[in-house]
N, C-alpha and C positions, 0 to 999 in steps of 0.2 A: 292308419298308422299309429303306433304307440307313442304317446307324448314323450318328449325327451326328459331325461332325469333332471332333478334339481341341480343347480349350478355347483360344480366342483365340490364334491363332498368333503375334500380335504382342505378347502380354502379357509383362511382365517376370517374372522368377522369383518375386519377392515377390507379385505379383498372382496368379500361378498358385497359389502356396502358400496365400494368403489365401482363395482361392475355395473351398477345401475344408477350411479350418481352423475347425472348429466351436467349439472351446474359446476361440479368439481372438474369435470372433464373438459369443459369449454372455458378457457381462461377469461374471456371477455363476456361471459354470459350475462352478468349483471348489467353491463352497458347495453347489450342487445335487448334485454327484457325492458329496461327503462325506456329505450327508444321506441320499441313497439307499443308500450303502454301509452306513451305521450302521443304518438301518432294516432292511436285508437281513440284517445280522448278528443282530439281535434276532429277526426272523422265522424265520431258519434254525435258531436255537437252540431255538425253540418247536416246530419240526416236524422232529425228528431221525430219523424212521423210515426214509427211503429216500434217503440222501445218499451221495455219493462212490462211486457204483456204476460200476465200470470197464467200458467197452465196447471198449477196446483198450489195449495197453500204453502207458504214458506218464503223466506227472504230471497233465496237464490233460484227458486223454481219459476223462472220467467224466460221469455223469448225476447231477443232483439231481431227484428226483421228488416231486411233491405230489399224491397221488391223491385223487380225489373220493370221496364216500361210496359211490357205486356204480361198479363197474368198467366198466360200459357207457357211462358219461358221456363226452362229447367231451373231447379233450385238446388244450390249446394248448401246443405246443412253441415255446419262445422261444430264439432264438440271439442271444447278446449281440453288441454292436458294439465299436468301438475300432480301426477301420481295420485289422483282422486282425492287430494287433500290440500290443494292450494290453487291459486289463480281464479279469475273471474271471466265470464263471457265478455264483459265490457272491454277487457284489455286485448281482445283479439278482433275487434270490429274492423280495424284497418285492412284485414285480410279480404274484406268484401270488395276492395278496389278492383282486383283482377276479374272476379266473377261479373261484377256490374259492367265492366268494360267489354266483356264478351257477350253481354246481353242476357246474362243469367241473374236470377235472384240469389240472395245469400241470407242465411238464417243461423242464429246462434242460440242454442238453449243453455241455460245455466242448470246447475244441479247442486244439491246439498253435499258438502265435503265431509270426509272422515276427519275426526272420529264422531262427528255429529250424525253421520249416516254410515251404515254398513255398505259394503260393495253390492250386496243384494239389493238394498234400497236404491242405490245410485243407478244401477241398471234398470230397475223398475221405473225410476223417474224419467230416464231417457225414453223408455217405451211410452210413458204417459205424455211426455212432450210431443212425441210423434203422433199419438192419438189426437192431441189438441190441434196440431198443425193440419192433420187430415180433415178435421171437422171445421176448422176456422181459418185456414190459410187463405182460401179464396176471398174471404172478407177483407183481407189485407193485401190483396193483389198477388197471391202466390197460389197457383193452381196447376203448375206444370209438374213434370216428373222430378223425383227427388233422388239426388245422389247423397247418401249419408257419408260424411267424411269426419275424420277426427285425427288428432295429433297426440302422440305419447299416450297418456291414459285415455285420451279421447279416441286414439286409434283402437285401443281395446274396446271401448264402448261402441264405436262404429261397427266393429266386427261382431260384437256380442248382440247388437240390436238390428243387424242387417236383415233379419227375417221379417221385420215389421211390414205389414202390407202396403204401407205408404212408400216404402223404399224400392226403387228400381235397381239400384246398384250401390256399391260402397267403395270408399277410398280410405284405407287404413294406413296412416302415416306414422312411422316410428313407434309402432304399438307394442303392447305386451299381450301375447297370445297364449302363453301358459303361465299361470300365476304362481306355480310352485316355487320358483326361485325367489320371488318377491317375499314370500313368507320368511325367508332366511336372511333378510336384510333389515336395515333400519326403517324401511318404509312400512313394515308391518306393525310398528309401534302404535300407529293410529288406525291402520286397516283392520288388524286383528282377524286375519283371514282364517276361516275354518276349513277343514278338509272338504266339507260338503260344498263350500263356495268355490274352492279351487277346482273341484270336479265340474260343478254346474256352470261356472262363469268363465272358464278358460275356453276360448274358441277352439283351440287345438284339441280339446277333450270332448267336444260336442259334435253331433252330426253336422257336417258342413252345409252351409247355406248355398243353394244352387244358383243364386244370382251372380252376375258379374261383380268381381271384387278386385281392385288393384291394391297391391300391398307395396308400400313405398318406404324407403329408408335412405339416409344419407351415407355415402361411402366413407365419410369421416366420423361416423358415429361410433359409440362404444361397441366392442365386439359382441356383447350380449344382445344389444338392440338389433344389430345386423343379423345375428343368428336367429333370434326370435322371428324376424320377418321372413328370412329365407326358409326356415323350417315350416312356418305356417303356409307359405306359398307352395312349398313342396308337397305338403299334405293335400292341399287343394288340387294341385296338378295331378297327383296320383289318383284322385277321385274324378279326374277329367272335368273339372269345373273351370269356367271361364274367368279370365282376368290376369293381367301381367304382374310380374315383379318389376318394380321401378326403383333401381338404385340411382339416386340423384348424385351426380359426380361432385366430389369435394365438399359436399354439404355436411355440416355437423348437425347436432340435434336441434339447434335453434335456427340456423341459416336455411334449413330445408324449407321453412315456411315462406321464404322468398319465392319459391317455385309455385306457391299457391297465390301469393299476392300479386305477382306480375301477370298481366293479361295473357301473355303467351308463355307463361311458366309451364314447366314440364308436368306439374301435378294438375294444373287446370286442363291441359291437353289430354292427360290421362282420364280425367273425369268426363270430358267430352267424348272420348273414344268408348268409354264404358256404356254410355247410353245407346251407342250404335249397335251394341250386342245385347241390350236389355229387352226383355219381353214387353 
């Protein structure tokens, strides 16, 4: 399938920016972010056993691991969002509550943010993080099959890195799957995407990964986010590749993560179902 064209060629700059500005679209986003960060700080302090484990030199290239009771349990790896230029893995640790309650392990890799790193480097760092987990996870109680998940920019990174041999399946939440529209927004001020990066790092423009992949978005998200997810799933469906499209009812860009934090949340159930179809 030919990737869809950049967002509305005739749009003003403000329209282009607003089309991908999730904090602007969700009126109480600041309060939601603050609550999540505070809850993650409490959760992280209560689970200090496997934190800040470096997988590469750098301030942010570290893992926070939350192993299940048994090392053979599945592991949900979660890559945080922030349009590749903000947020920290530490501020999403509370999302581990749901996976741990289901008997899964949970793991969060950090990565260097733009403009200190190009998107090419960020993708390479996630691959390096998965290399490290493959080699060292068992020593920290994580040796089961891995579902690579991510939200927002992390949804892009999960889709872009799903081919890693450690990964059995992927769950891309509210992701960006064609980078071309991003180049035309305020987000590119720090990303400085090149034509080569747009082509090489857009999951929609690359040969599809044959592993099961669920693609999720909130039904109350911005139209462009919904369109990106539906288009990516459509391309995979046309290639007869496994994995559902998961529209989470009434969820905006931030509240969709509740479906990952809750033990019986829709996204955790989707992750569980993916492993039933994984090789």
